[in-house]
N, C-alpha and C positions, 0 to 999 in steps of 0.2 A: 085256277081248279073250283071250283064251285067245292069248300067244307063239310058244309051239310050235306051232303050226299054222307057224311061219317060220319054223323049222327044213329044210324045204324051201322051195329056192329055186325049186317049179311053183307054191308053191300063193302066191305072192305076190301084193300088187297094189297097187301103189306110187308116189306119188304126186308127183313133179319141182316144188318149186317155183325159180325164177329167172327173175332176169331177161335175164341173158345168153341170145343165142337159141343162142352155140355153146358152153354148158356145159347148156341141156334139152339139146341133141341127142347131142352122148360121152354123157352117162349116160342116155338113153334108148335111146338105141345099143346102149351097153352089158347096161343093161341085161334087152334085149330079144334079146341073141344069147340067154341066159342058159333066152330063154321066158319071161320075168318081163311080166303083164302092169304097161303100163305108161300116165297118165296125164300132160300137162304143164300146167301154168301160166307166163308170161310176168310174175304180181303176186299179190298175195294175195287180189284182191281177182276175178279169174277164178279163181282160188282153191276162192276160196269160194261159187261157181258148181260150178263142176265138183263138188264133195263130194255139190251138189241129189240126181244121179247113180249119183257113181265113190267106191266106199266103198274107201280104204285098206284099207292095214290094214298100215305102214307112210310113212313121210313126209322128203323128202330136201327141205331146206327149207334159201335163201341165205340171212343176214343180214340186208343191205347189199340193201337191193333199196326202190323210190321210193315205191310210194303204205302200204302197213307194212311196217318190217320187220320179219324174222325175229320179232325180239325179240316184238310185236304179233299179229304172226300166231297164238302162238306162244298166246301168251294168249287168242286167237280158239277156237283146238283145243282149249285145254281147257277150256274153259269150254261144248264143245258135247258136246252128252250121248253122237256116235253115234263123234266122234274122241279124246277124253277119258282112253281109255288106248291109244291106238295111238302106236308108237315116233315117235319125231321123231330126227331128225341135223338135225343145225346139218353143211350144206355148205356152205361159204367161203372169201375171200379172207383174211380178216381173223385172222394168221396171230401178234400179238401174245400171248407168251407169257400174259396173264391170258384168253387171251381163252375160250381153251377153258375155263377157270374157271370166266370169266360164265355162260359157253353151261348147264353143268351147272350151275349155280346160277339156272337161270332154269329150270330148266324140260327141256330138249333130255337127249333118252339117249343119247347120241354127239356127237363131236364129227369132221368130217373134211374135211383143209388144200386149198384146189387152191393148185395144179394137182395135182393125185392121178393117181396110177398106172391107167391103164385097166384095168391086167389085177390089179385089187385091191382093186377097188372093194366088188364080192360078196363077198372074204373080211373084207373090212376089216369092211361094213354086217354080214356073220356074228360078229364076232369085239365088237363094239361091242357084239351084243346077246345074247353069252354062250354062241356056240355055234360048235361044231369044224370049226372049216378045214382037208384034207388037202393 
């Protein structure tokens, strides 16, 4: 996947995977206000089904989920041809100091701690992806 396509948010197709409806609603609203195309799933199993029709170029993934946790789902995503190279950012309430290191070591492309600043969500994602924000 060509990550440079993500420099402009109008090209973003984001899959948000989180088991908490409020978290999904907040992330979806913030992204849609930037005219970003968003699909949501309340579990990894649901997200797998969504991937049959929705081709994200960025995935925001909670770590603590009931069916398959974020680490397990990341392994599934990396094993799929269509998502192997899609950036996956952990968005989680696990904020113990080594959680960020563990997420990065597991293969997440970045880490955003909840609660996050809704005004800073998109610039934070752009920073994680290595793009300058104004």
